[in-house]
C-alpha positions in Angstrom: 8.2 37.5 -22.4 5.4 35.1 -23.2 7.4 32.3 -21.7 8.0 34.2 -18.5 4.2 35.0 -18.1 3.3 31.3 -18.9 5.8 30.2 -16.2 4.5 32.7 -13.7 0.8 31.6 -14.5 1.7 27.9 -14.0 3.7 28.5 -10.8 1.1 30.7 -9.2 -1.7 28.2 -10.0 0.2 25.3 -8.6 0.5 27.4 -5.4 -3.0 28.5 -5.3 -4.4 24.9 -5.9 -2.1 23.0 -3.6 -3.9 20.3 -1.7 -4.1 20.7 2.1 -5.1 17.2 3.2 -1.6 16.0 3.8 2.0 16.5 2.3 3.5 14.0 0.2 5.2 11.4 2.4 2.5 11.6 5.1 1.6 8.1 6.6 -1.3 6.8 8.7 -1.7 3.5 10.5 -4.9 1.9 11.3 -5.4 -1.1 13.7 -7.6 -3.8 12.3 -9.3 -5.8 15.0 -10.0 -9.5 14.3 -13.4 -10.6 15.5 -13.6 -14.3 15.6 -10.3 -14.9 13.7 -7.2 -16.5 14.7 -5.2 -13.2 15.2 -5.1 -11.5 18.5 -7.0 -8.2 18.7 -5.2 -5.3 16.9 -2.5 -7.6 15.6 -3.2 -6.6 12.0 -3.0 -3.0 10.6 -3.3 -1.0 7.4 -0.9 1.7 6.3 -1.9 4.6 4.1 0.9 6.6 2.4 0.6 9.9 0.4 2.9 9.2 -2.5 2.3 12.2 -4.8 0.1 15.0 -6.0 -1.6 14.1 -9.3 -4.4 14.8 -11.7 -6.9 12.0 -11.4 -10.3 12.0 -13.3 -10.1 15.7 -13.9 -9.2 16.7 -10.3 -5.9 17.6 -8.5 -5.7 15.0 -5.8 -3.5 13.2 -3.4 -2.5 9.7 -4.4 -2.7 7.3 -1.4 -1.1 3.8 -1.4 -2.7 1.4 1.0 -1.2 -1.7 2.4 -2.7 -4.4 4.7 -0.3 -6.2 7.0 -1.7 -9.4 8.3 -0.8 -11.3 11.4 0.5 -14.2 9.3 3.3 -11.8 8.1 2.2 -11.3 4.5 1.3 -8.0 3.0 -1.6 -7.2 0.7 -1.7 -4.1 -1.5 -5.1 -2.5 -1.5 -6.4 -0.3 -4.4 -5.0 3.2 -4.6 -7.1 6.0 -3.0 -7.5 9.6 -4.5 -8.4 12.4 -2.1 -8.8 16.1 -2.4 -10.2 18.8 -0.1 -12.4 21.8 -0.7 -14.2 24.0 1.8 -13.3 21.9 4.8 -14.6 18.6 3.2 -12.5 15.8 2.0 -13.6 13.9 -1.2 -12.5 10.5 -2.4 -12.7 8.9 -5.8 -15.3 6.1 -5.5 -14.7 3.6 -8.3 -18.2 2.1 -8.0 -20.0 5.3 -8.5 -17.4 6.7 -10.9 -17.0 10.1 -9.2 -15.6 11.9 -6.2 -17.9 11.7 -3.1 -17.6 13.2 0.4 -15.5 11.3 2.9 -15.2 13.8 5.8 -16.9 17.1 6.6 -15.0 19.2 9.1 -17.6 21.9 9.3 -20.2 19.6 11.0 -21.5 20.5 14.4 -23.6 18.8 16.9 -27.1 18.4 15.7 -26.1 18.4 12.0 -27.4 15.6 9.7 -24.8 14.3 7.4 -25.6 12.2 4.2 -23.0 9.8 2.9 -22.8 7.3 0.2 -22.4 3.6 1.0 -18.9 2.5 0.7 -17.7 0.9 -2.6 -17.6 -2.4 -1.0 -21.3 -2.3 0.0 -22.5 -4.3 -3.0 -21.4 -5.6 -6.4 -24.0 -3.6 -8.2 -23.4 0.2 -8.3 -26.3 2.2 -6.7 -26.4 5.6 -5.5 -27.5 4.5 -2.0 -26.9 6.9 0.9 -27.2 6.9 4.6 -27.6 9.6 7.1 -26.2 10.1 10.5 -26.8 12.8 13.1 -23.7 14.4 14.8 -24.0 14.1 18.5 -20.8 15.8 19.5 -17.6 17.2 18.1 -14.2 16.7 19.8 -10.7 17.9 18.7 -7.6 15.8 19.6 -4.1 16.8 18.7 -1.2 14.4 18.5 1.9 16.5 17.8 5.0 14.5 16.8 3.2 11.2 17.5 5.1 8.2 16.4 3.6 4.7 16.4 6.2 2.0 16.3 5.8 -0.5 13.6 7.8 -3.7 13.4 
């Protein structure tokens, strides 16, 4: 009976705390424009792939592998990203600050002031520097069954 209750407890918690950002297997592609480089505009891109749900730094999170595809044909593996969502905000683990910080706030409306931390590539010395921005408008786009061809 104790094993049955323990199994039920673990199963119900795994359902209740499932991440909603994206399912394992989801992929995103981002065009990277070259400014002043030798590659044509939008000839390089990054691919983000959700590879698994995991416990990272004490938080249930999505593990996201990142790759950068260069115009020259080589591929660079970027550092792994860890994301989770709570109350319509997506957080990511920032190695420089050593904690999860906000990445997206989906509750923002026009006129809101949002505060974000500088990206972990902003400097080589960790600081808790932030910047603010004012939301001027909110727009929703939907791309059902969108497929971007990748060579």
